C-alpha positions, 0 to 999 in steps of 0.5 A: 793039326787037322784044321786047314788054315792059312799060316801067318807067313802065307798071309804076309807073303800075299800082302807083300805081293799085293803091295808090290802090285799096287806100287807098280800100278799107281805111278803108271796110272798117275803118269797116264793122267798127266799125259792125258792132260797134256794132250787135252791142253794141246788140243784146246790150244789148236782149237783156239788157234783154228777158231781165231784163224777162221775169224780172221778169214772172215774179217779181212785178215784181222784177228779178234781183239777179245774172246767174246768176238769168238764166242758171241757170234751166231752161231758161236765159233767156240762155245766156252771161253777158257781164257783165265780158267782152268780145264783138265789141269791147265790154266789158259791165257789168251792175248789178242791184237788185230794182227796176232794172237797168243794162247798159253796153257800152264799146268795148275800144278807143275809136274802133277797136272801137266808136264810143260807150258804150251803156247800156240801163236799166230798161224797155229805154231805150237811151242 
């Protein structure tokens, strides 16, 4: 009995503590990732709205009829065109008329990549 070693019960207790710790940490990390994606989506929509409003300011109040009007200027009002693409867990849709715009961010996987569908309309109204 002179050997100093861990008993099976002691090892099992440590294993249970580690499993509990991981069970607490993982959901928190996943939730913060979803909240980050939501925040990024709202920020992207606000950016798109600000760019569309800037375009209208310099074009007698008319909004662009397509996204290339914003990205094809020199210098470009926006560098990347998110319309129809997915970024940070959200897919973006863009609709334009001469008097209005609607930008929508929809989670790629509802509940896992984002919590809600966000829309921003003419005048920068985020819903």
